[in-house]
DRENPA-3360 file (N, C-alpha, C; in nm, 2 decimals, always signed):
BEGIN
1 = LHGFGYDD = +0.08/-0.12/+0.00/+0.00/+0.00/+0.00/+0.09/+0.12/+0.00 ~ +0.07/+0.21/-0.10/+0.15/+0.34/-0.11/+0.07/+0.46/-0.09 ~ -0.07/+0.46/-0.09/-0.14/+0.58/-0.07/-0.29/+0.56/-0.06 ~ -0.35/+0.65/+0.01/-0.50/+0.65/+0.02/-0.54/+0.80/+0.03 ~ -0.63/+0.84/-0.06/-0.67/+0.98/-0.06/-0.80/+1.01/-0.13 ~ -0.83/+1.13/-0.14/-0.96/+1.18/-0.20/-0.94/+1.25/-0.33 ~ -1.01/+1.21/-0.44/-1.00/+1.27/-0.57/-1.12/+1.36/-0.58 ~ -1.10/+1.50/-0.56/-1.21/+1.59/-0.56/-1.27/+1.61/-0.70;
9 = RIDDYKVI = -1.19/+1.58/-0.80/-1.24/+1.60/-0.94/-1.36/+1.51/-0.97 ~ -1.37/+1.39/-0.92/-1.48/+1.30/-0.94/-1.55/+1.26/-0.81 ~ -1.51/+1.32/-0.70/-1.57/+1.29/-0.57/-1.56/+1.15/-0.53 ~ -1.43/+1.10/-0.52/-1.41/+0.96/-0.50/-1.29/+0.94/-0.41 ~ -1.29/+0.84/-0.33/-1.17/+0.79/-0.25/-1.10/+0.68/-0.33 ~ -0.97/+0.69/-0.32/-0.89/+0.59/-0.40/-0.77/+0.54/-0.32 ~ -0.73/+0.42/-0.35/-0.61/+0.35/-0.29/-0.52/+0.31/-0.40 ~ -0.39/+0.34/-0.38/-0.29/+0.31/-0.48/-0.19/+0.20/-0.42;
17 = SYVCILGE = -0.16/+0.10/-0.49/-0.08/-0.01/-0.44/+0.01/-0.06/-0.54 ~ +0.13/-0.11/-0.49/+0.23/-0.18/-0.58/+0.22/-0.33/-0.56 ~ +0.19/-0.40/-0.66/+0.17/-0.55/-0.65/+0.29/-0.62/-0.71 ~ +0.35/-0.71/-0.63/+0.46/-0.79/-0.67/+0.42/-0.94/-0.65 ~ +0.42/-1.02/-0.75/+0.38/-1.16/-0.74/+0.50/-1.24/-0.69 ~ +0.47/-1.32/-0.59/+0.58/-1.40/-0.53/+0.55/-1.55/-0.54 ~ +0.65/-1.63/-0.55/+0.63/-1.77/-0.55/+0.74/-1.84/-0.47 ~ +0.74/-1.97/-0.46/+0.84/-2.04/-0.38/+0.90/-2.15/-0.46;
25 = LPDYGVVS = +1.03/-2.15/-0.47/+1.10/-2.26/-0.55/+1.19/-2.34/-0.45 ~ +1.20/-2.47/-0.48/+1.29/-2.56/-0.40/+1.43/-2.50/-0.40 ~ +1.49/-2.50/-0.28/+1.63/-2.46/-0.26/+1.65/-2.31/-0.27 ~ +1.54/-2.23/-0.31/+1.55/-2.09/-0.32/+1.46/-2.01/-0.22 ~ +1.36/-2.08/-0.18/+1.26/-2.01/-0.09/+1.17/-1.91/-0.17 ~ +1.13/-1.81/-0.11/+1.04/-1.71/-0.17/+1.11/-1.62/-0.26 ~ +1.07/-1.61/-0.39/+1.13/-1.53/-0.49/+1.03/-1.45/-0.56 ~ +1.07/-1.34/-0.63/+0.98/-1.27/-0.72/+0.97/-1.34/-0.85;
33 = LDLLEDYP = +0.85/-1.37/-0.89/+0.83/-1.44/-1.02/+0.87/-1.37/-1.14 ~ +0.89/-1.23/-1.13/+0.93/-1.16/-1.25/+1.08/-1.19/-1.28 ~ +1.15/-1.26/-1.19/+1.29/-1.29/-1.22/+1.30/-1.42/-1.30 ~ +1.19/-1.49/-1.31/+1.18/-1.62/-1.38/+1.13/-1.60/-1.53 ~ +1.21/-1.64/-1.63/+1.17/-1.62/-1.77/+1.04/-1.69/-1.80 ~ +1.01/-1.80/-1.73/+0.89/-1.88/-1.77/+0.76/-1.83/-1.71 ~ +0.77/-1.72/-1.63/+0.65/-1.67/-1.57/+0.64/-1.52/-1.61 ~ +0.54/-1.49/-1.69/+0.52/-1.35/-1.74/+0.44/-1.27/-1.63;
41 = LHPLWVIY = +0.48/-1.27/-1.51/+0.41/-1.21/-1.40/+0.50/-1.10/-1.34 ~ +0.48/-0.98/-1.40/+0.57/-0.87/-1.36/+0.50/-0.78/-1.25 ~ +0.58/-0.71/-1.17/+0.51/-0.62/-1.07/+0.43/-0.51/-1.15 ~ +0.33/-0.46/-1.08/+0.25/-0.36/-1.15/+0.19/-0.27/-1.04 ~ +0.15/-0.15/-1.08/+0.07/-0.06/-1.00/-0.08/-0.07/-1.03 ~ -0.16/-0.07/-0.92/-0.30/-0.08/-0.93/-0.36/+0.03/-0.85 ~ -0.49/+0.07/-0.88/-0.56/+0.17/-0.81/-0.70/+0.12/-0.79 ~ -0.75/+0.15/-0.67/-0.89/+0.11/-0.63/-0.98/+0.23/-0.61;
49 = SIRNNSWR = -1.10/+0.22/-0.67/-1.20/+0.33/-0.65/-1.31/+0.28/-0.56 ~ -1.33/+0.36/-0.46/-1.44/+0.32/-0.37/-1.58/+0.34/-0.44 ~ -1.59/+0.45/-0.52/-1.71/+0.48/-0.59/-1.75/+0.36/-0.69 ~ -1.65/+0.31/-0.76/-1.68/+0.20/-0.85/-1.66/+0.06/-0.79 ~ -1.60/+0.06/-0.67/-1.57/-0.07/-0.60/-1.50/-0.17/-0.69 ~ -1.39/-0.12/-0.75/-1.31/-0.20/-0.84/-1.16/-0.16/-0.84 ~ -1.08/-0.25/-0.88/-0.94/-0.23/-0.90/-0.91/-0.22/-1.05 ~ -0.81/-0.15/-1.09/-0.76/-0.15/-1.23/-0.61/-0.12/-1.23;
57 = KLDVDMPY = -0.55/-0.16/-1.34/-0.41/-0.14/-1.36/-0.37/+0.00/-1.40 ~ -0.26/+0.05/-1.34/-0.22/+0.18/-1.38/-0.10/+0.17/-1.48 ~ -0.11/+0.25/-1.58/+0.00/+0.25/-1.68/+0.10/+0.35/-1.65 ~ +0.18/+0.32/-1.54/+0.28/+0.41/-1.49/+0.41/+0.33/-1.46 ~ +0.52/+0.39/-1.46/+0.65/+0.32/-1.42/+0.72/+0.42/-1.33 ~ +0.68/+0.41/-1.20/+0.73/+0.50/-1.10/+0.80/+0.43/-0.99 ~ +0.89/+0.49/-0.92/+0.96/+0.42/-0.81/+0.86/+0.38/-0.70 ~ +0.89/+0.27/-0.63/+0.81/+0.22/-0.52/+0.90/+0.21/-0.40;
65 = SLDCFEGT = +0.84/+0.18/-0.29/+0.92/+0.15/-0.16/+0.87/+0.02/-0.10 ~ +0.97/-0.06/-0.06/+0.94/-0.18/+0.01/+0.94/-0.16/+0.16 ~ +0.97/-0.04/+0.20/+0.98/+0.00/+0.35/+0.86/+0.09/+0.38 ~ +0.74/+0.05/+0.37/+0.62/+0.13/+0.39/+0.58/+0.13/+0.54 ~ +0.68/+0.17/+0.62/+0.65/+0.18/+0.76/+0.59/+0.32/+0.80 ~ +0.55/+0.34/+0.92/+0.50/+0.46/+0.96/+0.59/+0.58/+0.94 ~ +0.55/+0.69/+0.89/+0.63/+0.81/+0.86/+0.69/+0.81/+0.73 ~ +0.65/+0.72/+0.64/+0.71/+0.73/+0.50/+0.61/+0.76/+0.40;
73 = QVYLDGVC = +0.48/+0.78/+0.43/+0.37/+0.81/+0.34/+0.28/+0.92/+0.40 ~ +0.24/+1.01/+0.31/+0.14/+1.11/+0.36/+0.05/+1.14/+0.24 ~ -0.07/+1.20/+0.27/-0.16/+1.25/+0.16/-0.19/+1.40/+0.19 ~ -0.20/+1.48/+0.08/-0.23/+1.62/+0.09/-0.29/+1.67/-0.04 ~ -0.41/+1.72/-0.03/-0.48/+1.79/-0.14/-0.48/+1.71/-0.27 ~ -0.52/+1.59/-0.26/-0.54/+1.51/-0.39/-0.41/+1.44/-0.43 ~ -0.30/+1.45/-0.36/-0.17/+1.39/-0.40/-0.12/+1.30/-0.29 ~ -0.08/+1.18/-0.33/-0.02/+1.08/-0.23/+0.13/+1.09/-0.25;
81 = HWFCEEET = +0.20/+1.09/-0.13/+0.34/+1.10/-0.13/+0.41/+0.99/-0.06 ~ +0.52/+0.94/-0.10/+0.59/+0.84/-0.03/+0.74/+0.85/-0.06 ~ +0.82/+0.79/+0.03/+0.97/+0.78/+0.01/+1.01/+0.67/-0.09 ~ +1.11/+0.69/-0.17/+1.17/+0.58/-0.24/+1.32/+0.59/-0.22 ~ +1.39/+0.49/-0.25/+1.54/+0.49/-0.22/+1.62/+0.52/-0.35 ~ +1.56/+0.56/-0.45/+1.63/+0.59/-0.58/+1.67/+0.74/-0.58 ~ +1.74/+0.78/-0.69/+1.78/+0.91/-0.73/+1.90/+0.96/-0.65 ~ +1.89/+0.97/-0.51/+2.00/+1.03/-0.43/+2.03/+0.93/-0.32;
89 = SAGSLVSF = +2.15/+0.95/-0.25/+2.18/+0.87/-0.14/+2.09/+0.89/-0.02 ~ +2.02/+1.00/-0.02/+1.93/+1.03/+0.09/+1.79/+0.98/+0.05 ~ +1.77/+0.94/-0.07/+1.63/+0.90/-0.12/+1.56/+1.01/-0.19 ~ +1.44/+0.98/-0.23/+1.36/+1.08/-0.30/+1.21/+1.07/-0.26 ~ +1.14/+1.17/-0.29/+1.00/+1.18/-0.26/+0.92/+1.16/-0.39 ~ +0.83/+1.06/-0.39/+0.74/+1.04/-0.51/+0.60/+1.10/-0.48 ~ +0.55/+1.18/-0.57/+0.42/+1.25/-0.55/+0.33/+1.21/-0.66 ~ +0.22/+1.14/-0.63/+0.13/+1.08/-0.73/-0.01/+1.16/-0.72;
97 = YLSNEVFV = -0.05/+1.22/-0.83/-0.18/+1.29/-0.84/-0.29/+1.19/-0.87 ~ -0.39/+1.19/-0.78/-0.50/+1.10/-0.79/-0.59/+1.13/-0.91 ~ -0.60/+1.26/-0.94/-0.69/+1.31/-1.04/-0.65/+1.27/-1.19 ~ -0.52/+1.30/-1.22/-0.48/+1.28/-1.36/-0.38/+1.16/-1.37 ~ -0.34/+1.10/-1.25/-0.26/+0.98/-1.24/-0.12/+1.00/-1.30 ~ -0.06/+1.12/-1.28/+0.08/+1.14/-1.31/+0.16/+1.16/-1.18 ~ +0.29/+1.14/-1.19/+0.37/+1.15/-1.07/+0.49/+1.24/-1.09 ~ +0.55/+1.29/-0.98/+0.66/+1.38/-0.98/+0.76/+1.33/-0.88;
105 = ITPIPCYH = +0.89/+1.33/-0.91/+1.00/+1.29/-0.82/+1.07/+1.41/-0.77 ~ +1.09/+1.42/-0.64/+1.16/+1.53/-0.58/+1.28/+1.47/-0.50 ~ +1.41/+1.49/-0.54/+1.52/+1.44/-0.46/+1.52/+1.51/-0.32 ~ +1.56/+1.43/-0.22/+1.58/+1.48/-0.09/+1.72/+1.52/-0.07 ~ +1.74/+1.64/-0.01/+1.88/+1.69/+0.01/+1.96/+1.59/+0.10 ~ +2.09/+1.58/+0.06/+2.18/+1.48/+0.14/+2.27/+1.57/+0.22 ~ +2.27/+1.54/+0.35/+2.36/+1.60/+0.44/+2.46/+1.50/+0.49 ~ +2.58/+1.55/+0.53/+2.69/+1.46/+0.58/+2.65/+1.38/+0.70;
113 = DYLVFAER = +2.57/+1.45/+0.79/+2.53/+1.39/+0.92/+2.39/+1.33/+0.91 ~ +2.34/+1.31/+0.79/+2.20/+1.27/+0.77/+2.19/+1.12/+0.80 ~ +2.09/+1.08/+0.88/+2.06/+0.94/+0.90/+1.95/+0.90/+0.81 ~ +1.96/+0.80/+0.73/+1.87/+0.76/+0.63/+1.74/+0.71/+0.68 ~ +1.63/+0.72/+0.60/+1.49/+0.69/+0.65/+1.48/+0.54/+0.68 ~ +1.57/+0.46/+0.61/+1.56/+0.31/+0.64/+1.59/+0.28/+0.78 ~ +1.66/+0.37/+0.86/+1.69/+0.35/+1.00/+1.58/+0.42/+1.08 ~ +1.47/+0.47/+1.02/+1.36/+0.53/+1.09/+1.40/+0.66/+1.16;
121 = RINLVVLN = +1.49/+0.73/+1.09/+1.54/+0.86/+1.15/+1.48/+0.98/+1.07 ~ +1.39/+0.95/+0.98/+1.33/+1.06/+0.91/+1.19/+1.04/+0.89 ~ +1.10/+1.14/+0.91/+0.96/+1.12/+0.90/+0.91/+1.22/+0.80 ~ +0.81/+1.17/+0.72/+0.74/+1.25/+0.62/+0.61/+1.29/+0.68 ~ +0.58/+1.42/+0.69/+0.45/+1.47/+0.76/+0.39/+1.58/+0.68 ~ +0.27/+1.62/+0.72/+0.20/+1.74/+0.67/+0.21/+1.84/+0.78 ~ +0.27/+1.95/+0.76/+0.29/+2.05/+0.86/+0.24/+2.18/+0.81 ~ +0.12/+2.23/+0.87/+0.06/+2.35/+0.83/+0.04/+2.36/+0.68;
129 = EYIALISY = -0.02/+2.25/+0.62/-0.05/+2.24/+0.48/+0.07/+2.24/+0.39 ~ +0.18/+2.20/+0.44/+0.30/+2.18/+0.36/+0.35/+2.03/+0.38 ~ +0.41/+1.98/+0.27/+0.49/+1.85/+0.29/+0.62/+1.89/+0.36 ~ +0.64/+1.81/+0.47/+0.76/+1.84/+0.55/+0.84/+1.72/+0.59 ~ +0.97/+1.74/+0.62/+1.05/+1.63/+0.66/+1.10/+1.67/+0.81 ~ +1.09/+1.57/+0.89/+1.15/+1.58/+1.03/+1.26/+1.48/+1.03 ~ +1.38/+1.53/+1.03/+1.50/+1.44/+1.03/+1.57/+1.44/+1.16 ~ +1.62/+1.32/+1.20/+1.69/+1.31/+1.33/+1.84/+1.29/+1.30;
137 = HQDMNFHI = +1.93/+1.38/+1.34/+2.07/+1.38/+1.30/+2.16/+1.33/+1.41 ~ +2.28/+1.31/+1.37/+2.38/+1.25/+1.46/+2.41/+1.34/+1.58 ~ +2.38/+1.46/+1.57/+2.40/+1.55/+1.68/+2.28/+1.55/+1.78 ~ +2.19/+1.46/+1.75/+2.07/+1.44/+1.84/+1.97/+1.55/+1.82 ~ +1.98/+1.63/+1.72/+1.88/+1.74/+1.70/+1.79/+1.70/+1.59 ~ +1.67/+1.76/+1.59/+1.57/+1.74/+1.49/+1.57/+1.86/+1.39 ~ +1.58/+1.83/+1.26/+1.58/+1.93/+1.16/+1.44/+1.93/+1.09 ~ +1.37/+2.04/+1.08/+1.24/+2.04/+1.01/+1.25/+2.12/+0.88;
145 = SILGEFGI = +1.22/+2.06/+0.77/+1.22/+2.12/+0.64/+1.09/+2.11/+0.57 ~ +1.05/+2.21/+0.49/+0.93/+2.20/+0.41/+0.96/+2.21/+0.26 ~ +0.87/+2.15/+0.18/+0.89/+2.15/+0.04/+0.81/+2.26/-0.03 ~ +0.87/+2.34/-0.10/+0.80/+2.46/-0.17/+0.74/+2.42/-0.30 ~ +0.81/+2.34/-0.38/+0.77/+2.30/-0.52/+0.81/+2.16/-0.55 ~ +0.71/+2.08/-0.60/+0.74/+1.94/-0.63/+0.84/+1.93/-0.75 ~ +0.93/+1.84/-0.74/+1.03/+1.82/-0.85/+1.16/+1.90/-0.83 ~ +1.16/+2.00/-0.74/+1.28/+2.08/-0.73/+1.35/+2.06/-0.60;
153 = EKSWTKLL = +1.47/+2.00/-0.60/+1.54/+1.96/-0.48/+1.57/+2.09/-0.40 ~ +1.61/+2.20/-0.46/+1.65/+2.32/-0.39/+1.53/+2.39/-0.33 ~ +1.40/+2.34/-0.35/+1.29/+2.41/-0.29/+1.26/+2.36/-0.15 ~ +1.34/+2.26/-0.10/+1.33/+2.22/+0.04/+1.39/+2.33/+0.12 ~ +1.32/+2.38/+0.22/+1.36/+2.49/+0.30/+1.36/+2.45/+0.45 ~ +1.48/+2.46/+0.51/+1.49/+2.42/+0.65/+1.43/+2.53/+0.74 ~ +1.33/+2.50/+0.82/+1.26/+2.59/+0.90/+1.33/+2.62/+1.03 ~ +1.36/+2.51/+1.10/+1.43/+2.53/+1.23/+1.49/+2.40/+1.27;
161 = IIRPLFPV = +1.58/+2.41/+1.38/+1.64/+2.29/+1.44/+1.60/+2.29/+1.58 ~ +1.55/+2.17/+1.62/+1.50/+2.15/+1.76/+1.61/+2.08/+1.84 ~ +1.65/+2.13/+1.95/+1.75/+2.07/+2.04/+1.68/+2.02/+2.17 ~ +1.64/+1.90/+2.17/+1.57/+1.84/+2.29/+1.65/+1.85/+2.41 ~ +1.58/+1.87/+2.53/+1.65/+1.87/+2.66/+1.68/+1.74/+2.71 ~ +1.63/+1.63/+2.64/+1.64/+1.49/+2.69/+1.65/+1.40/+2.57 ~ +1.71/+1.28/+2.59/+1.73/+1.19/+2.48/+1.59/+1.15/+2.42 ~ +1.59/+1.15/+2.28/+1.47/+1.12/+2.21/+1.48/+0.99/+2.13;
169 = ERPIGVGT = +1.38/+0.91/+2.13/+1.38/+0.79/+2.05/+1.35/+0.81/+1.91 ~ +1.24/+0.88/+1.88/+1.20/+0.91/+1.74/+1.07/+1.00/+1.74 ~ +1.05/+1.08/+1.63/+0.93/+1.15/+1.61/+0.82/+1.05/+1.56 ~ +0.69/+1.07/+1.59/+0.59/+0.98/+1.55/+0.48/+1.05/+1.47 ~ +0.48/+1.18/+1.46/+0.37/+1.25/+1.38/+0.35/+1.39/+1.42 ~ +0.25/+1.45/+1.35/+0.22/+1.59/+1.37/+0.07/+1.60/+1.39 ~ +0.02/+1.69/+1.48/-0.12/+1.71/+1.51/-0.18/+1.80/+1.41 ~ -0.31/+1.83/+1.43/-0.39/+1.91/+1.34/-0.35/+2.06/+1.34;
177 = TGEIFYIR = -0.29/+2.11/+1.45/-0.25/+2.25/+1.46/-0.10/+2.26/+1.45 ~ -0.02/+2.16/+1.41/+0.12/+2.17/+1.39/+0.21/+2.13/+1.50 ~ +0.15/+2.08/+1.61/+0.23/+2.03/+1.72/+0.30/+1.89/+1.68 ~ +0.42/+1.87/+1.72/+0.50/+1.76/+1.68/+0.51/+1.66/+1.80 ~ +0.47/+1.54/+1.78/+0.48/+1.44/+1.89/+0.60/+1.35/+1.86 ~ +0.66/+1.31/+1.97/+0.77/+1.22/+1.96/+0.79/+1.14/+2.09 ~ +0.87/+1.03/+2.08/+0.89/+0.94/+2.19/+1.02/+0.96/+2.25 ~ +1.03/+0.98/+2.39/+1.16/+0.99/+2.46/+1.22/+0.85/+2.47;
185 = KDEELVWL = +1.35/+0.85/+2.51/+1.42/+0.72/+2.54/+1.35/+0.64/+2.65 ~ +1.28/+0.71/+2.74/+1.21/+0.64/+2.85/+1.07/+0.60/+2.81 ~ +1.04/+0.61/+2.68/+0.91/+0.57/+2.62/+0.80/+0.66/+2.66 ~ +0.83/+0.78/+2.71/+0.72/+0.88/+2.74/+0.69/+0.96/+2.62 ~ +0.56/+0.97/+2.59/+0.51/+1.05/+2.48/+0.50/+1.20/+2.51 ~ +0.57/+1.28/+2.43/+0.58/+1.42/+2.46/+0.54/+1.50/+2.33 ~ +0.51/+1.63/+2.34/+0.48/+1.70/+2.22/+0.54/+1.84/+2.23 ~ +0.57/+1.90/+2.11/+0.63/+2.03/+2.10/+0.53/+2.12/+2.02;
193 = DLSIQMID = +0.50/+2.23/+2.08/+0.41/+2.33/+2.02/+0.50/+2.43/+1.95 ~ +0.51/+2.43/+1.82/+0.60/+2.51/+1.74/+0.57/+2.66/+1.76 ~ +0.44/+2.70/+1.78/+0.40/+2.84/+1.79/+0.46/+2.91/+1.91 ~ +0.47/+2.84/+2.02/+0.53/+2.90/+2.14/+0.65/+2.83/+2.19 ~ +0.70/+2.73/+2.11/+0.83/+2.66/+2.14/+0.82/+2.60/+2.28 ~ +0.71/+2.53/+2.31/+0.69/+2.47/+2.44/+0.69/+2.32/+2.43 ~ +0.75/+2.25/+2.52/+0.75/+2.10/+2.52/+0.68/+2.06/+2.65 ~ +0.59/+1.96/+2.63/+0.51/+1.91/+2.74/+0.49/+1.76/+2.73;
201 = EVGYKEKD = +0.46/+1.69/+2.84/+0.43/+1.55/+2.84/+0.29/+1.53/+2.82 ~ +0.25/+1.42/+2.75/+0.11/+1.39/+2.72/+0.05/+1.31/+2.83 ~ +0.14/+1.24/+2.91/+0.09/+1.15/+3.02/+0.06/+1.01/+2.97 ~ +0.13/+0.97/+2.86/+0.11/+0.83/+2.81/+0.25/+0.78/+2.78 ~ +0.27/+0.65/+2.82/+0.40/+0.59/+2.81/+0.39/+0.46/+2.72 ~ +0.45/+0.46/+2.61/+0.44/+0.35/+2.52/+0.54/+0.37/+2.41 ~ +0.62/+0.26/+2.38/+0.73/+0.27/+2.28/+0.67/+0.27/+2.14 ~ +0.57/+0.18/+2.11/+0.52/+0.16/+1.98/+0.38/+0.23/+1.97;
209 = CRIIIYKE = +0.37/+0.35/+1.92/+0.25/+0.42/+1.90/+0.26/+0.51/+1.78 ~ +0.14/+0.56/+1.73/+0.14/+0.64/+1.61/+0.03/+0.75/+1.63 ~ +0.04/+0.86/+1.55/-0.05/+0.96/+1.55/-0.14/+0.94/+1.42 ~ -0.28/+0.94/+1.44/-0.37/+0.93/+1.33/-0.47/+1.05/+1.34 ~ -0.48/+1.12/+1.22/-0.57/+1.23/+1.21/-0.71/+1.18/+1.17 ~ -0.81/+1.20/+1.25/-0.94/+1.15/+1.21/-1.03/+1.26/+1.15 ~ -1.09/+1.23/+1.04/-1.18/+1.32/+0.97/-1.31/+1.25/+0.93 ~ -1.42/+1.32/+0.93/-1.55/+1.26/+0.89/-1.54/+1.22/+0.74;
217 = SKLPIGGI = -1.60/+1.11/+0.70/-1.60/+1.06/+0.56/-1.70/+1.14/+0.48 ~ -1.66/+1.17/+0.36/-1.75/+1.24/+0.27/-1.84/+1.14/+0.19 ~ -1.80/+1.01/+0.19/-1.87/+0.91/+0.11/-1.91/+0.80/+0.21 ~ -2.03/+0.74/+0.20/-2.07/+0.63/+0.28/-1.99/+0.50/+0.23 ~ -1.92/+0.43/+0.32/-1.85/+0.32/+0.29/-1.90/+0.19/+0.35 ~ -2.00/+0.20/+0.43/-2.05/+0.08/+0.50/-2.11/-0.02/+0.41 ~ -2.16/+0.01/+0.30/-2.22/-0.08/+0.21/-2.13/-0.14/+0.11 ~ -2.00/-0.10/+0.11/-1.90/-0.15/+0.01/-1.87/-0.30/+0.04;
225 = SN = -1.87/-0.38/-0.06/-1.84/-0.52/-0.03/-1.69/-0.55/-0.04 ~ -1.65/-0.66/+0.01/-1.51/-0.69/+0.01/-1.46/-0.73/-0.13;
% end
């Protein structure tokens, strides 16, 4: 699964997914069947429409990610975004438009002290209606950057550097008003209010948790069949 969002052009919710057919061979274990000449089963992109209750193949050749863990995918204004490992050593951002089904690749700036997203040290978030990166660096500081224009690497703008007063495990998400939530080394959930630069404890202790933004659905989905 690479994205879920709303296409306002036709008033429809859509899911975009990358499908790779796997099989099992003696002495080899699980393998991708596209590596076998006798099997014409190649990976493909598919998209699901809630309105039509159907899947169809997408005629696109865009980068995908096999590391679709929390903090690597976001949706904003009809566009699904995810990290891929191509283009630069720091990776790239893929932006897929649900309305016209085209995509744009934006390289991510590479810093010498950058810790790559494969180590879960970088989060992709929506911050005040902008696509943003929260990166955790070797100096133990958080760097927050926003993207000004898709496809332009130099349009990444670093907003600020957060210097925590205590050891931090990782950021986990952003709230509806721009507050940033992260987990301390002692598993305490804390949040930072960017508007007043205040850090406070939430009163919840858990190492594995995530932030989910809830919104009312515009379309009834209770009657959709499996």
